[in-house]
N, C-alpha and C positions, 0 to 999 in steps of 0.2 A: 934457262929453265924458268917457267913461270912461277911467280910467287903467289901465295894465298893472300887474299884480302883479310882484314881484321874480322869481318863478318863471317867469311867462310871458315876462318880458323876457329871461331866460336862454335860454328855448327859441327866442325870435325871433332872438337873436344867433347862436345855433348854426345855425339854418336859413340865415341870411344868410351865415354863414361857408362852409356847404356850397355855396350858390349862387355866391359869389365864386370858390370853388375850381373849380367847373364852368366858369365863364366864363374862367378862366385855363387851362383845358385839362387839369386834373388827371385822370390815368388812374383807371380803376376798380380799386380794391383790394378784396380779400376780407378782412374782419376775421376773425381766428382767435381772438383773446382780448381781453377788456376789462380784464383784471387781470394782464397779463404782468409778472412780477417785482415786483408791487406790494407784497408783504409783506416783502421783504428791504430793510432800512434800513441806510444811507441809500439812497434810490432810485437806480436806474440799471440798464439791461439788460446792460451789459457787452459784451464781444466774444463773442456767443452763436452757437451752431449748433443746427439743428433737424433731426430725422429722425422723421417721423411725428408721434406725440404726445409725443416726448421732446425735451429741451433740455439742453444743457450750456453754461455760460458762464464766461469768465474775466473778473473784474471788479475793477478798482482802486477802492478805496473811501477816503473821508475819514472821520475820526472824527466821531461824532455829538456836536454841541454843543447843550447845553440851557441854559435861562435860569431864573434864580430868579423866583418870583412877586413881584409888585410890593411886597407887604408885607415882604419879606425883603431888598430892595435897599437899598444905602446911599444911592442917589439914586433915588427912585421913577420919575423920567422918563427914566432911562438903563438900557438893557438890561444886565444883569449875568450873566455865565456862572455856571453852577452850581458849577463847580470852577475853581481858579486856572489850571490848565494850559490850559484852553480859550481863554484870552486870549494864550497864548504861541504865536506863529506857528511857531517852530522845533519846539516840543514837539508841536504839532498835526501837523506834517509827519512827525515821528518815529512818530506813531501811525497813519499811513496803512498800508493793507494790500492784498494781493491775495487774492481770494476765488474759490473754485470752487463753482459751484452746478450741481447735476445732478438730473434726475428728470423728472417729467411737466410739461407746459406749465402746468398749473394749480397745481402744487405742487413746484417745484424746491427742493431742500434744500442747505444748505451742507455740502460734503464736505471742504473744505480751506480753511485761512486761514494766511497768513504775512505778517509785517510787510514792507512794501516800498513804495517810491515808483515803481518801474519794474518792468515785467514783459513777457514775450513768451512765446507758447506755440505748439505744433503739435499738431494733432489728426488722427489717421489718418482717411481717408475712411470707414472702417467703425467708427470710434470705439474700436477695440480698444486703441489705445495713444495716450497723450498725454505730451508733455514740457512742462515749465514752468521758465522761468528767472526769478529775482527778483533785484532790486537794492535795497539799503537803505543809506542814509547817515545817520549821526548828525548831524543838522543843527546841533546845538550845537557841532560841530567846524568848521562853515563860518564862518570868521572873516575879517575884513579882512586881505589879504595872503596868505591861504591859497587857492591856486588850485584845488587838488584835494584835497578831503577824502576819506579812504578810503571805499570802497564794499564792502559785504559782498554777495557774489554767491552764490546757491545754485541748484542744478539738481535738479529733481524729475521723477519718472516715474510714470505710472499705466498699468496693464494691464487695468483693468476698467471702462472707460468713465467714468473720473474719480471713482470711488467711493472708492478708496484710493490713497495716494501714498507713494512711498519716496524719500528723498533719495539722489541719486547722489554719488559722490566727485567733487569739483571744487574747485580752489584758489579760496578765497573772494575773493582779490584780483584775479582775472581776470574782468573784466566780460563779460557775454553780452548783446548787444543784439538779435540776430536768431537765430531757430531755423528751419532749412530742411531738411526731411527728404523723401527719396524714398519711404521706407516705414519701418515700425517699427524696422528694424535699421540702415538706412543714412541718414546725415544729416550736416549741418554746423552748427556754432556759429560766429557771427561776433561779435567784440567790439571794444572800443576798441583803437586803435593805428594802423590796424585790424589784427586778427588773425583767422585762420580755423583751425578744428579740424574733423576728420572722424572719424566713427565708422563701423565696419562690423559692430559687435556689440551694437547696442542701447544704447549709452552706457556700456558697461563700460570701454572704452578709447578714447582720443582721440589723434589724430596731428595735429600742427600742420603747416600747409602754407604755401607761400610766398605772399607778398602783393606786388602790383606796387609797385616802389619809389616811383613817383610818387604813390601813394596815401598815403604816410607824410609826416609833418611832425615834424621833431625838436623843434620848439617847441610841439607840440600832441600830448601823449601820449594824449589821448582822442579823437583824430580818428576819424571813422566814414565808411563809404561813404554816398553819397547814397541809394543803393538797392541792395538785394540781392534778386534774383528767381531762383526755381528753376523752370525750364521743364518742360513736359510730357515733353520728351525726356530729363530728368534733368540738363540743363546748368545750372550755376550761373552767373549773370551778375552782375557787379559794376560799378556806375556811380559815378563820382566826378569832381569838377571839377578841372582842372589848368591851371596857367599855365606857358607856355613862350615860345619866341621868336616864335611865331605869335599869341600872345595867350591868352585864356581859352577853354577848350573842355572838354566832358565826354568822358571816355573810358569805353567799355564793354569790360570784359575777360570772357572766358569760361573756365570750368573744367569740363571734362567728367569724369564719374565715372571714377575710376581714375588720372586725371592728377594731378600734384602742383603744377603751376605754371599760374596763369591766363595766358591769352594775349590780346593786344590784338585786338579785333574791329572797333571803330568809334570814330570821333571826331565829335563834334557841336559845331560852333562856337557859342560863347556860348549854351549851353542848359544847363538842369539837368534831369536825368532824374527823372520822377515815378513811372513805372510801366512795366512791360513785360509783354507777353502773346505767347504763341506758340500755334499751332494743332497742334503735334505733327508738322508736315510741312515743317519748315525755314522757315516764314514767321514772322518776328519783327516785332512791332508795338511802337512806342515812344511813350509819352506823355511829353511834356516841356514845360517853360516856356521861352519864348524870353528872350533877354537874360540879365543877370547878377543874382544876389541883391542885395537893397537895400544890404547892407553893402559891396558892391563897385561897384555901378552908380552911386551918387550920387543926389542929389535930383532932378536934371533928366532922368533916364533915361526912355525911353519905357515905357508900360505893358507888363508881361509878359503874353504870350499863351500859352494852352494849345494845343498842337498834337499831332496824331497822325501818325506817320511809319511807313514800312515799310523794312526793310533789303533792299537790292538787292545784286547781285553787285558792282556798281561803286560802292556807297555807300548813301545814304539818300534816299528821296523823301518829301516832305511830302504827306500825304493830305487833312488837314483842319486849318484854323486857326480857333479859336473866338473869339467876341467878347471884348473886353477885360473885360467884366463877368463872364465865366465862367471858373472855376478848376477844372481837372480833378484828381481825386484818385486815380482807379483806371481800369484798362483790362482788359477780359476778352474771351476768345473764348467764345461761347456753345456749347451742345451741338450746334447746327446750323451751327457755324462762322461765325456772324455776329460782328461786332465791337460791343462795348458799352462806351460811354464813360460814366463816373460823375463828376459834378461838382456845383458849386454856382453859381447865378446870383445875383449881388448887385446887379442893376440896379434893383430896387425898394426899397421901404422895409425889407423884411426878406428875408434870404437864402432862396432856394428851391432845393430839390434838383432836379437836372436830369439826364436821361440822353439819350444820342444813340446810335441804332442804325444800323449799316450792314450791309446784306445782300449787298453786292457788293464786299467787300474794301476798303472805305474810299472808294470813288469818290463815293457819295451817302450822306447821313445824314438821319435823321428824329429831330428833337429832341422830347422830351416834358418838360413841367413836372410834377414829381412832388409839388408842394405845399411848404409850409413845411418848413424843414430838420428832419429827424427826430432823435430822441434816440439812435438806434442802428439798425443794420441791416447787411445784407450780401447779396451775390449768390452763390448756390450754383451753381458752374460745372458740377456733375454733373447736377443736375435742371433747371437753368434757372429756378429760383425766386428771386425777389427779395423780401427781407424788410425791414420797417421798423417801428419803434416810435415812437409818438407818444402822449403823455398816457396811459400805462399800457396802451394798445391795441397789439396786434400785428397787422400786415397783411401780405398776400402777394400777388404777382402773378407771372405766368409770362412770361419772355422767353426763348423756346426758341432 
């Protein structure tokens, strides 16, 4: 009986993988590139955006670790890093960076790099302006008994599609966790505390705003909101977990542009808010997880379930509760005003990306298995295009 060559075996396995994907109901994706971001090392697509044949990506990177050839090792059977720092976990963390790549899909180039372990950014819909906040901590200062090592925070801005960047004035001790902008001139920064700042002049000046007192914890100086979402109507919504006489619940506060104090809008008993989406016509949809976080719930708590709700005049109505194997990460309103749920199904041997689409305001849902979890991707709410990256390949599909 003839045997398969190694090459033919690889082809056969690939064909079987495609067949299995079809059997699991994988949707048809259009391949856009087979070498997406492949040349940038270490590999990773980052948090990317695409317009036509152009791409811009914000990418957090690890330092590249190399190893000595066998003949140069002190022990031939043990991998030995080329340089001593590569074996130092703290030094490796210190050498992490945030990188901006911009250009054509087949040849994006590095336009910016800054040492950082954390970063967030905002990119204008027309790409004319971008803001980037970075955070870096000297991990050698993180020692037993030291709860908070200082973090150096920096704020940058680009006004030419990410090609050039200028550093804005910002106190380096004030953390920036989220950036939320209405347009290139008007926006918010949200940091530890939590704290909120607003600009009306493109980041030249910032005004600090009030924060709900229940969101603060005197014993936790770096407390953050669970979620910060900026709606299509320009309303900033802040969600956080609270404990009072009634037990634990999430509060959602709203801050409309021009106001200085967030106002309580909703209470959600024993839930953590994951995402929010609005359609620009006063309909607010909420993605949450039922129950309490593991550190509060205990080992015998029931599984947390992802659910989608809608805000009503007299409260909140649950529209859909997903199986316990499904975890939701994002919720969108599509260009046609449909609802799009984005999550992961962990019921099988390997996690698989899953979407659920509702065309009737959340009454009925159609779930789709999108295949093994991607290395990166996003949904473009302007064009209705969903992007994903897997094994250097970039794919797209339209969910209008």
